C-alpha positions in Angstrom: 80.3 -30.3 17.6 81.1 -27.3 15.9 78.3 -25.2 14.3 77.6 -25.9 10.0 77.2 -22.6 8.5 76.8 -23.1 5.1 75.0 -20.8 1.5 72.0 -22.4 0.8 68.7 -21.4 -1.4 65.7 -22.5 -0.4 64.4 -24.9 -3.0 60.9 -25.8 -1.2 58.1 -25.5 1.6 55.6 -28.4 2.1 52.9 -28.2 4.5 52.4 -31.1 6.7 48.7 -32.3 7.5 50.2 -31.6 11.3 50.3 -27.5 10.0 54.4 -28.0 10.1 56.5 -27.1 7.4 58.9 -28.8 5.6 61.6 -27.3 3.9 63.7 -27.2 1.6 67.6 -26.6 1.1 69.5 -26.6 -2.6 73.5 -26.0 -1.4 76.4 -26.6 -3.5 79.4 -28.6 -2.1 80.0 -28.4 1.9 83.4 -30.1 2.8 83.1 -29.9 6.4 79.9 -28.7 7.4 78.5 -31.8 5.2 79.8 -33.9 8.2 78.7 -31.2 10.4 75.1 -32.0 8.8 75.1 -35.2 9.4 76.1 -35.4 12.8 72.8 -32.8 14.0 70.8 -35.6 12.0 67.9 -35.2 14.7 68.9 -32.8 16.9 66.8 -29.4 17.3 68.2 -25.8 16.9 67.8 -22.9 15.2 67.6 -21.8 11.5 68.8 -18.4 10.3 67.9 -17.6 7.5 69.0 -14.4 5.4 68.9 -13.6 1.2 72.2 -11.0 2.2 75.1 -11.1 4.7 73.4 -8.7 6.9 73.4 -11.2 10.0 73.6 -9.7 13.3 74.3 -11.1 17.0 71.3 -10.1 17.5 69.2 -11.9 15.1 70.2 -14.8 16.9 67.3 -16.6 19.1 68.2 -16.3 22.3 66.0 -18.8 23.9 66.6 -23.3 23.0 65.3 -24.3 20.2 61.8 -26.2 19.9 60.4 -28.1 17.0 57.2 -28.5 18.8 58.5 -32.3 19.1 59.9 -32.3 22.9 55.9 -30.1 24.2 54.2 -33.1 23.2 54.5 -37.4 24.2 54.7 -39.6 21.4 52.1 -41.6 22.5 50.7 -38.1 22.2 51.4 -37.3 19.2 50.4 -41.1 18.0 46.8 -39.9 19.0 46.8 -37.1 17.3 47.8 -38.5 14.0 45.5 -41.2 14.2 42.5 -38.5 14.8 43.9 -36.8 11.7 44.1 -40.2 9.9 40.0 -40.4 11.7 39.1 -37.0 10.4 40.8 -37.7 6.9 39.1 -41.0 6.2 35.2 -39.2 6.9 35.2 -39.7 10.8 34.0 -43.1 10.4 32.4 -44.2 13.8 33.2 -42.5 17.3 36.8 -41.5 17.9 37.0 -43.2 20.6 36.3 -46.3 18.7 38.8 -45.7 16.0 41.4 -44.8 18.3 41.0 -48.1 20.6 40.7 -50.3 17.0 43.9 -48.2 15.8 45.6 -48.9 18.6 45.1 -52.3 18.9 45.9 -53.3 15.6 49.0 -51.0 16.0 49.9 -53.6 19.6 49.1 -57.0 18.0 51.6 -56.0 15.2 54.4 -55.3 17.7 53.4 -58.3 19.5 53.4 -60.6 16.1 57.0 -59.7 16.3 57.7 -60.9 19.9 59.9 -64.5 20.0 57.8 -66.3 21.7 61.1 -67.5 23.0 61.4 -64.6 24.8 
């Protein structure tokens, strides 16, 4: 897949509960680069922003991009999100009890969707 390259304006930056950021970009019509962006959905990579055209090869990182999504297993990410949820709810009960209750709810939700024939 060829790499999309286009001019953009940083239209917004929002903080998220897990301290990551959501960055919103505005572009002009992109033509072929739009298809390249859609093809890259869900992939990790580098975004290099420069307000000018002074980007050099030295600006491009040599290591693979890691947005932190690959460091944790999905179950670790779920546990971390549940911990933030517990904290936002005022830490009702113990963390262990809250975690087990929430996991049982999720398990029951999935089990309810299983075919009984299957």
